[in-house]
N, C-alpha and C positions, 0 to 999 in steps of 0.2 A: 803852461809852457812845459812843465815836466812831462806830462802825458804826450805832448807833441814830440819832445826829444826821444821819448821811449818809442813812439810810433816810427819815427825816422830810423832810429837805431835798429829796430826789429826788421824794418824794410831792407836795411843794408844787409842784415844777416840772411834774410830771404834771398836777396840778390846774390849773395856769395854762394848760396846753395845752387843757384843756376850755374855758376862757374864750376862748382864741384861736379855737377851733372855733366857739363861739357868735358871735364877732365876724364870722366869714366870712359869716354869713347877712345881715349888713348891707351886704355888698359886692354887686357885680353878680352877678346870679343865675347866669348861665351859667358864669362863671369859677369861682364857688364850687363848683358841681356838679362841674366837671371836676377841679378841685384835690382835692376830697374823694374823688372816685372813685379817683384815683391813690393817695392816702394810704390809702384803704381796701384797695386791692389790695396795696400794700406791707405794710400791717399783716397782711393775710391770710397772706401767705407767711412773714412773720417769726414771727407768733404760733403758727402751726401747726408750724413747724420747732422753735421753742423748746419747745413741749409734747411733740412726738413724738420729737425727737432728743435732748433733754436731760432734761426733767422726768419723763416717763413711765418711761424706763429706770431712772433713779435711784430713783423711787418704788417701782417693782417690786422693785428690788434691796435697798433699805434699810428698807422698811416691809412687814411681812407682810400688812398689809391695804391695801396701796397701790392695788390694782386697785379695791377696794370704794370707797375714798375718792375716787378719780378718777371713778367712776361716779356717786357721790353729788353731787360738784361739777357734773358734767355735767347731771344731772337737776334740780338746784336751779335752774340758769339756764334749763333747758327749761320748768320749771313757772312760773317768773317770767315768761318771755316770753309764754307762753300765758295766764297769769292776767291779765296786764296788756296783752294784745294789743289793737291797734287795727286798724280796717279803713279804709285810705286809698284813696280813689277819685279819679282825675283828673277834671277838669272835663268833658272830652270824653266820658268813659265815663258820667258821671252824666247828661249831657244826652241822649246817644244811647240810654242804657239797653240797652247791648249785652249779649249773652248771657254774655260772659266778663268778669269783673272781677278784677284782680290784688289780692290781699290782702297788706298790709304789716304788719310787726310793729314793736314799739317799740325793739328793741335796735339796735346799731350797724349802719349801712350801709343799712338798708331804706328810709330816707327820701331816699336819693339817687335821685330819680325825675324823669322828664320830666313837664311839665305841673304845674298847681296841684293840691295835695292838699286835699280837703275833709275836715276832722276835727272832730268835736264837742269842745267844751271838756272834757267829762267824760272822753272817751277820751284826749285829749292829757295831762291831768293823771295819769290812770292809767298812761300810758306813761312819764311822768317818774318815777313811783314805781319802775317796773321798772328804769329806767336808774340811779336812785340806788342801788338794791341792787347792780346790776352794778358801778358804780364803787366801791362799798364793797369788793367783792372785789378790785378793782384795787389799792387801798391795802393790803389784807391780803397780796396777792401780793408787793408790794415789801418790806414790813416783815418778813414771814415769810422771804422770800428772804435778806435781810441777816442774819437770825438764824442762817441756815445758812452764811453766808460771803459774801465780796465777789463771787465768781464768780457764785453763784446770784442774789444781789441785783441785780447789774448787768444780768444777762440778763432778770430779771423786770421791771426798770425799763424796759428797751428794748422788751420785748414790750408793756408798758402804754402807753408814750409814743407808739408808732406808731399806736395806734388811738384816742388821745385826741381828735384833731381831728375824726374822724367822730362821736365821742360828743357833743361839744359842739355840732357842727353839727346833728346829729339832734335834740337836745333843743330848741334854739332854733327849728329849722324846724317842729317839731311845734306849738310855741306860736304861731308866726306863721300856720301853716296853719289853726289853730283860731280865728283872728281875735283873738288876744291882742295886746297892745301890744309894741313893741320892747323896752321896759324889762322886761316880764315874760319875753320870749324870752331876753334877755340874762341875767336873774336865774336862769333855769332852768339855763343853762350853768354859772353860778357855783355853784349848788347841787350840781352833779355834782362840781365841784372840791372843795367842802367835804366831800362824802361820801368822796372818795378819801383826803383827809387823815385823816378820822375812822377809816377802815378801817386805815390804817397805824398810828395811835395805838392802836387796839383790839388789833391783832395784836401790837404790841410788849408791851403790858401783860399780855396773855394768855400769850404765849409766851416772854417775857423770862426767860432762864436755864433754860428747859425745852426742850431740843432735840426731844423727842418731840412736844410740842404744836405747835411751829413746823413740824415736818415734816408733821403732819396738816393744818394750815392751808394749807401750801404745796401739798400734794397735792390738797386740795379746790379750790384756785385753779387748779391744772392742769386739772382736769375742766372748770371754767368756761371756761378758755382754749380748750380743745378745742371746746366748744360754740360759743363766739363765732366762732372761726375757721371752723369747718365749716358752721355753720348761719346765720350772719349775714354775715360778711365775704366768704367765697367766693361765695355766691349773689349778693351785690350786684355782684360783678365779672363775673358770668356771664350778664348779661342781654342781651349781644350789642350793646350800645350803643356800645362803644368797645373795639376789639381791642387797643389799646395797654395796657389794664389787665391783660391776661394777662401781658405782659412785666414789669409791676410786681410781680405775684405772684411770678414767678421771681426778680426782683431782691430781693424780701423774703427769699426762701430763701437767696440768696447772701449777703445782708447778715448774716443770722443766723450762717451758717457762718463768715464772716470775723470777726464779733464773738467767736464761740466760740474760734477759734484765737488771736486777739489776747489774750484773757484767759488762755488756757493758756500762751502764750509769756511773758506777764507774771508767770507763777507763781501765778495765781489759779485753780488747778484745783479740781474739785469736792471 
């Protein structure tokens, strides 16, 4: 029960980070973009390291169908992003009708862009649906991680919390870009937070007392983490707008490795 309360408590903290990310859209535009770019880069390094160095090896070792569940988790996020994708065009591109137009998608990091984005209300709401499903997986990862132990739970929480600010920022930015009110934009970030908590509660009640189910849920979340890191976070830092973001990706990798060693030194091994 203590681990359950800890998991829900950390899910609430992660949910609050979504709200903070939404608040950033109410600040000065340039500062918000630069801040979120660095957080995105940091999250990219951390979440990919957590998946590749920690979760994938354990899933392959302790679950005979680990590779399959990882692939399913990866494909679920892939399908969600493409099902609820939006096409965001800058004002300059729309006016000039240039031959090349960059296409953005709804999940984390893609809305950190230069210029104003023109998005239809229908597309923005569809994108929010995709983000809600994504954040549900965030909560699942935290609760399922703690079902496996403190070591796994803490690592999953850290992997989630680092990309929460870009999540909330993306959601509220989509609403503002589709000419919605500031209240609607803020509410969209709050909705992501609620979805995160719902995912954690769901994972607990489904996997509580059943290590096999907990391991399956965590492995599915690992696949989703791989997709988010490789397809959303890394590309968002590779646009060439800010070379410093590359250093933050490396810093994210280092932070994961330090976190892993601290947990091992504290006796919270896998």
